[in-house]
N, C-alpha and C positions, 0 to 999 in steps of 0.2 A: 650792862647785861649782854650787849651785842658782842663783847669780846670773849664770852664764855665758849662758844664753839671753836674759835681759833685756839684758845688755850688747851682745850681737850684734844685738838688735833696735834698739838705739840707734845703733850704729856704722854699720850697713848703709845707712840713709837718708842719713847724712852723706857716705859715700863716693859714693853715687849723685849727690848734689847737686854734689859736687866735680867729678865727671866731666862733668856737664851744663854747668857754668859754664866749664870749660876748653874744651869744644867750641864753645860760643857765642862765645868770645872770639877764635876764629880769623878772620883776614881773608882772604876769597877772593882768589886771585891775579888780577892784571890783566896785560894784555899791551899792547904798543904797536901803533899803526897801522903799516901796511906801510912808511911812510916813516920810521918811528921818531921822529916829531916830537912826537906827542901821546899821553900815557898814556890808555888807554881801558879800559873794563870791559865785561863781558858776553860772551856766547858768540860773537857775530859781529863782534867787533873795534870796536864803537862803544859809546857810553854805553848801559848796560843799560836796557831799558824800565822804566817805573815798576812796582813790584811790584803784583800783584793783591791787592786787599783783598776784604772781603765785598761782594757785589754791591750797588751803590747807595751805597757809601761812597767819599769821596775818599781818596787815598793820597798819601804824601809823595813828592817827586821827588828825584832825585840818587842818588849812590852811597850804599849802606847806608841807603836810605830805606825802612825796613821799618815805621816807625810809622804808624798810621792818624791821619788828621787828624780834627778835630771834624766829625761828620756835618753836611752842609749840602746844601740844594737846589742843583742846578746853576745856577739862575738867580741865586743869590746869590754864586756863586764868581767870582773874578776871571779875566780872560782869561789863558790859559796854564796854568790849573790842570788837573790830571789827575783824571778822574772814572771810576769803575768803573761802566759802564753795565749796569744789571740786565737789560736786554733782550738785549743782544748778548753779555754776559759778558766784554767786553773793556775795557781802558783806553782812554779817549778824551780829547781835549783840549778844554777850553772855549774858544770863540772869542767875540769881542766882539759880532758881529752875524751870527748864523748865517743869518738870513732873507735876507741879501744877500751871502752867501759862496759862491764857487765853489770846489769842491775840484778841484785840478789834480794828477793823477797823471802823472808823466813822468820824463824823463831829463835829460841836460845841456842839451838844447834849452830846457827849461822851468825849470831850477834857478836861473839868475841872477835876481835881483830885477827886472832890466830886460829879461828875456827876452821874445821876441815873443809866446808864449802868454799870459804875464802882462800884457803891455801891452794885448793885445786884450781880455782879460777886464776889466781896469780901465777901459778906454774904454767898455765896455758897462755900467758901473756896479757891478761886483762888487769885493768884497774877496777876495783870493786866499789860500787855504790850500793850500800845496804839500805833496804827499806823493810822495817819490821821491828818487833820487840820480843823479848822473852815473854812467855806466857800467853802468846797469841797463836792463832791458827786460822784455818779456813772458816771456822764457826766461832772459835773461842776468843774472847777479849780478856785482857789482863786487868780490866777495871779502869785503867788510865788511857789505854790505846785500844781501839777497836780491832775486830778481826780483820783479816787482810783486805777484803773488799770494802768494808766500812771505813777502815783507816785510809785507804786510797781515796775514797769519794769525799770524805769530809776533811782531808788534809792533815791527819795525825802525823804522817810523814810525807815527804815530797819526792816525786819522781824527778829525774834529771831532765833538763831541757835538751832537745835535740833528738838524734836518732841513734841509740846504742845498737851494737850488732847482736847482743844477746841479753835475754831476760831469763833468769833461773828462779823457779818457784819451789821452795823447800818447805816441808812441814808435815803436820798431821799428828804430832805427838801429843800436843795439848788437847786436841779434839778427841784423841783416843782416851785420854785419862779423865776427861770431864764430861763424858757421856753424849757427845755429839752423834747423831744418827747418820747412817749411810746417806739417806736422801738430803739431809742438811749439808753434809760435807760435799757431796757431788754437786748440788745446786750452787753453793757458794764458790766452789772451785771453778765451775764453768762461767759464772759471772765474772770472776777475777780474770780468767783467760780472755773473755770477750772484751773486757775493759782494757787490758794490756794490748791486745791486738789492735783495738781502735786507736790507742794512743801511739803505738809503735808498729805500724803496719809492715815495716821492712825488717824488723828484728826477728831473729830466731828465738824460739821459746824452748825450754826444756824443763821438765819437772823432776825433782828429787824427792823420793818418798820418805817414809817414817822409819828412822833407825830403830832396829829391834833385834831380838834373838832368834826369830823364826818360830814356826808353828810347833815343831817338835821340842823346842827348848824354852818354852815359856814366853814366847813373843806375844801371845794373847791378842788383845785388841789393837796394839800398835802394829803388829804384823798384818792384821785384817785391814787396817786403814791404809797401810802401804799398798796392799793388793788393790784396794778400792781406787786409790789414786792412779794406779796403773791402768785401770779400766777407763777412768776419765781421760787420761792422756791419750789412750788409744782412740777413743771416740773423737778427740780433738786433733788427732794426727800430730801429736807432740812427742818427741823423744822422751823416754822415761827411764830413770835410774832407780830401780827397786833396791832398797836397802833394808828391807824388812827381816833379813836373816844375816846381815853382815857381821854383827857382833860375834856370833858363834861360828859362822862359816869361815871367818878370817881370824878366829881365836883372839878377839880383841877385848873380851870382857875384863881381862886382867889389867887393861890400860884405862879403865873407866875411873873417873873422879867420884862418881856416885852411881846410883842405879840407872841413870838416864844419860848423863853427859860424860864426855871423854876428858881425860887428863891431857897434858901437853903431848905426850908420846902417842896417845890415841888419836888426837887431832892430826898429827903428822902422818900417821899410818893411813887413816881414812882419807886424808887429802890426796895421797898418792893413788889410792884405789879409785876415788871419784874422778881424778884427773884422767886416769886411764880410760874410764868409761866415756867421759865427755869427748876425749880425743877420738875414741872409736866412732862417735857420731859426727866427726869432722867439725868440732866446735872450738878449735883453736882461735885465738884472737887474730884479727886481720894483720897482715904484715905492715910495718910502719912504712910510710911514704919516704922515699929517699930525700935527703936534704937537698935543697936547691943549690946547685954549684954556683960559684962566683961568676963563672963565664956567662951564665944565663941571666944574671941580674942586670 
């Protein structure tokens, strides 16, 4: 009988280890996107954000990406790598040339690679890092991705690591069509601006409003939201490009793919107009640094 306590001390840790291994072996459930086409993981119906590691350490990407990567300086990491920023405490993505990158936060007007906001920024010398999704806005979520400020805070999409020269915030159309109130839009827009300024204190910010037909031509709530965003930008001392009457002022309704979005020719035409306005604000990309001569090596 004297051996019983010793045996208990041996068996108890083995039982505990068996429970731990069984628990770690469980695979978290995933659900499909609303259209049932693509299996997705994560709380909000899309691929889960890269897990948070120790601040300053890169982390693995993809489902079940819990392992830490070999610590590396961000400058030595390849574009697309995810880096845990020790200053912000958030996962961020490494981009190829942050000094000439414009961060574009927007909705379906900005999401296509050939969209008018992206074309405008490219024509001014920027590489574009898009943050956003169609169907979202300052207040509106698309069901899988949160509105702009929620998506930023919970990591639905990732800001780039480093200090970009320009951040462009475009949107408001989904807020207009889905009943968001003026106070809701204003409050969330100002929260987003404050968060972006905290993260990128040296970047210039500009806001692009809500594309519409104008008050006299049926612009309705979209034109109202465009004007509202202009007042927010003025309060925050941010350059604002109002586009709430551009469709009719520039005779572009014939170039629309539907009642809201542009076709290819419309994107091109709007891109030229937006680039002109951004250039008026002095928002061209910084000049490239001259290549180091062989004599100085």
